[in-house]
N, C-alpha and C positions, 0 to 999 in steps of 0.2 A: 338127605333127600335130593335126588337129581330130577329135575323136571323132564318129562318125556320129550320135550322139544329141544332140550340142550344137547350139544354135541361134545362129548368128553372122550378124549383119546384114552384107550386102554393103557397107554404107557404113562399117563399122568399119575402122579402120586398124591392121593387125597387122604388127609387124616380122618380120624373118626368124627362122626356127627357133622359132616360138611353139608351145606345146603347150596344147590346150584339152581338158579332161576331160569325162566323160559328163554329159549333162543340164545343162550350163552354158549360160547365156544371155549373149551379148555384144550389147549394143544398138548403135544407129547412132553415137551420139556418144561413141565410145570410141577412144582411141589407146593401144595397148599396145606397149611397146618390145620390141626383139629379145631372143631367148633367154629369154623369160618362160615360166613354167609356171603354168597355172591348173587346179586340181583340179576334180573333179566337183561338181555341184550349187551352183555359184557364179552370181552375177548381177553383171555389170559394166555400169555406165551406167544404173542404175535410174532411170526417168524421174521428174522432179519439176519443177514450175513454179518452185520456189525457186532452181533452177540458172540460170534466165534464158537457157537455151539453150547454156550453156557445156559443153564436153566434159569427160569424165573422161580425164585423161592420166596414164598410169603408165609410168615410165621402164623402161629395159632391165634385164634380169636379175631381174625380179620373181618371187617364189614365193608364190602365193596359194592357201591350202589350203581344203579343202572347206567348203561352206555359207557362204561369205563373200559379203557384199553391199556393193558400192560404188555410191553414187548418182552421178548426173551432177554435173559442175561442180567436181570436186576435182582436185588435181594432186600427184603424188608423184615424187620424184627416183628415180634408178636404185637398184637393190638393195633394193627393198621386200620384206619377208618378213612373212607373217602366220601365225598359228595358225588354228584352225578356228572357224567361226561368228562371224566379225568383221562388224561393221556400221560403215560410214563414210558420214556424210551429206555434203551438198553444201557446196562452197566451203571445203574443207579444203586447206591448202597445206602440204605437208611436204617436207623436204629429202631428202638422200641416206640410203640404207641404214636406213630406219626399220624397226623390228621391232614388230609389233602382235600381242600375245598372244591366245590363245584366249579367246573371249567378250568381247573388247573392244568398246566402243561409243564412237565418236567422233561428237559431235553436230553437227558442221559449223561453218562460219565460224571455223575454228581456224587458227592459225599455228603450225607445228611445225618445228623446226630439223633439222640433220643428226645422224645417228647416235643418234636417240632410241630407247630401249629400253622398251617397255611389256610387262610380264609379264601373266599371265592376269587376266581379269575387271576390267580397268581401265575407268573411265568418265571421259571427257574432255568436259566440258560445252561447250555452244555459246559461242563467243567467247573460248575459252581461248588463251593464248599460251605455248608451251613452247619453251625455248631449245635449244641444241645439247648433245649428249652428256648428256642428262637420263635418269635412271632413274626409272620409275614402277613400283613393285613391286605384287604382287597385291592386288586390291580397293582400290586407290587411287581416290578420287573427287575430281574437280575440279568444284566447283559454280559456279553463276552467278546465281542468283536470290536477292536479299537478303531478300525477303518473299514467298515463293511462295504461290499462283501470281500472277505479275505479268508485265507486258511489259518490265520492266527487266532487262537482262542486264549483269552486271558480271563479266566473265571473269577467271579467275585468271591470274597470270603466274609462270612457273617459270624461274629463271635458268639459264644454262649450267652444266653439270656438277653440278647439284643432284640429290639422291637423295631420293625420297619413299618411305618404307618401308611395309610391308604394312598395309592396312586404315586408312590415314590419309585424312582428309577435309580438303580445303582449301576454306575458305568464300569466298563471292563477293568478287571484287575484291582478294583477298590476293595479295601479291607475295612469292615465296620467292627470296631472293637467290642469286647465283652461288655454287656450291660448298657450299651449305647442306645439312644433313641433317635431315629430319623423321623422328623415330623412329616405330616401328610403333604403330599404333592411336592416333594423335594427331588432335585436332581443332584445326586452325590457324585462328584467328579474327583474327589481326593479322599485319602484314608480318614476314618473317623476314630478319634481316640476313645479308649474305654471310658464308660460312665459319663459320656457327654451327650448333649443334645445339639443336633444340627438341623437347619431348616433353610428352605429357599431354593431358588434356581439362579445361579449355582448355590448349593447348600453351604452354609457357613456356621461356624460355632456360635451357639447362643449362650450356654452356661452348662455347668455340670448337672447331671441328673439329680444329684442330692438337693438341688434348689427347687425342684418341681414339687408342688404340694397337691394333695388330693382335693378335688373340688366337691367334696361331700360335707363340707362344714367342719371337718376335723382339723384341717390344715396339717395333717400328718404327711410325712414324706411319701411321695408316690413311687419312688425308686430307692432300692431295688423293689420291683413289683412283687417279688416272692414274699414280702412282709405282709401283704394284704390280699393277694389273689391266689386261691388254692383250688378252684373248681377244676375237676377232672384229673387231678394229680393224686397218686396213691399216698397212703399214710407214711410209708417208709421214705418217700421223697420229701414230703413236707416236714417230717421229723428232722431230716438233715438241714433243711432251711432254718428251722427253729434253733438248731444247735449252732447256726452260723457257718456250717460247712455243707454247702449244697451237694446232695447225693446224685451222682450220675449213674445211669444203668440200673441193673436190678431187674426184678420181675415186672412184666407189663401189668397195667391195671386190670 
């Protein structure tokens, strides 16, 4: 269903059972998968010469909430979900079931894996690389300019299953290893080893993630978090976690 006030280019490619809300604009270079819902006051395929004519491709089952803007030239797998007032620039490549929180800003030329969860007010700088099953909590900032303002971009790299807690800043070119935890309000200026906890300004190694215990009275290990947190992940993914071999990719939830 397309609301009468929406402006949808006849050249846009919409899948079956797509819903477009009031006053939303869908430009020509847009491919929107079946069973997707786009709320009102959104703009998909915002024109930019930086996209070099590439389309905006959004997979099936997307849920894009009001006042979100996606530029030309990006690609998202099935199951994309956004909050409100999201901005995504050109040449972002994201996998399955990404969640982009309210007021997120993704600055383009980014590589993002499957099942990435961004909570509200996250900033992902240009040229960032984010792995699979990563958590970016509120007000996380991934920077890229080592001496601003300049034309040099050194994107951050966040490894699979890493969690970056609220209000942390990852400095240009820093690599956060697989399964690592960056504690809240940290400024990370050097690489973080896999499965370690860092905290502070500047961030320093505290201990391995295996030493963190759940504060639910069980005293069970909190990491890897896949042992106890399953909400929102499909059965074929969690079955892989139970087998000790995390499953990447596959069908969207």
